[in-house]
N, C-alpha and C positions, 0 to 999 in steps of 0.2 A: 504493499500499499504505500503510496506516495505522499508528500506532505500535504498536497492540496487536496488528497482526499481524506486523511485522519484527523488534520487539523480542525475543520468545521465541526466533525463529529464530537472532537476532545472540548472543543468550546462550548456546545450546546450541553453536553454532559456535565461540565462544570456550572452552565448557567442555571440548569435545573436543580443541581446540588445547593446552589447558594440561594436559590429562591425557597427552598425548603428549610434553610437553615434561619431564614428572616423572621420566623414564627416568635411572637414574645416569650421570654423566659420566666417573668415574674408574674404573681396573681395581679397585680396592679397594672402591669403591662397589657395583661388580657382585658383587664377592665376598662382601660383607657382605650383600646383599640374597639372594644363594644361600644362605649360611648360615641366615639368618634363615628362609627358606621351607623349607630343610630340617628346621630345628628344629620348625617347624609341621607339616610331613609328618609327623616323627615323633610329635610329639603327637597327631595325628589317627591314627596307628596305634595308640598305646597306648590312645586313648580307644575306638577300635573294640574293642579286647581286652577292655576295661573292660564296654562294652556287651553284648558275647557273655557275659562271665562274669555279668553281672547277670541276663540272660535265662535263663541256666542254673539261677542261683540261683532266681528266680522260679518256674520248673519244678518245682524239686525240693521248694521251700516249699509249692507249691500241691497238690502231690501228698501231702504229708503229713497234710493236713487233710480232713475229709469235705466233701462238696458241701453247701453251704448252701442250695440251691433257688433262688438268684437267677437264675442263668444256668447253662444246661446245660454241662458239661464241655467238648464238643466246640465250643461257641461261644466259651469262654475261651480254649480253644487255638488257635482261628482268630484271634481278635483278637490274641493275644500274638504269633502268627507273623506276622501282618500288620505289627503295630508293629515287631517286630524287622527285619522285611525293608525297611520304610520307614526306619527309622534308619540299618541297615548300607548300605542304597544312598547316603543322603545323605553320610555318612561318607566312602564310598568316592569319591563323585563329588568331594568336597572335597579328597581326597587326589591324585586323578588331575589336578585344577586346579593344586595344587601341583606336580606333575610337570611339567607342561606349561609352568607359569611358570619353572620351574628350567631345562628345556630351552631354553626361548626366551632366557632370560637367557645361557646359557653359549653359545648360538648368536650372540648378540647381541656378547658378549664378544668371542668369536673372530673376528668379522668385522671388530670396531671395532680391536681391538689385537693380532690376528695371534696 
């Protein structure tokens, strides 16, 4: 195996090992990481609410003005609905990822320190 073949493999292996070692070591480190993730989760929930309000406002504003002929109203409505769905799904996925990380850290804390 040449240098060009094994070096990237070695770098990837070292990177994975380093990421596994970054887990917190003390009870307080676990708790602070959990608090940070809970704050991040709460911020995502707030952001999701803001997104919903923004889309509701866009619909209200759009309905106040006459159609200018650029796009049919049905197409505008469809595009807004798709954009709303994509953004809500992305924020929900991020929120669920925070939930999973919190549960994993709590489980690891319980296993490690009882």
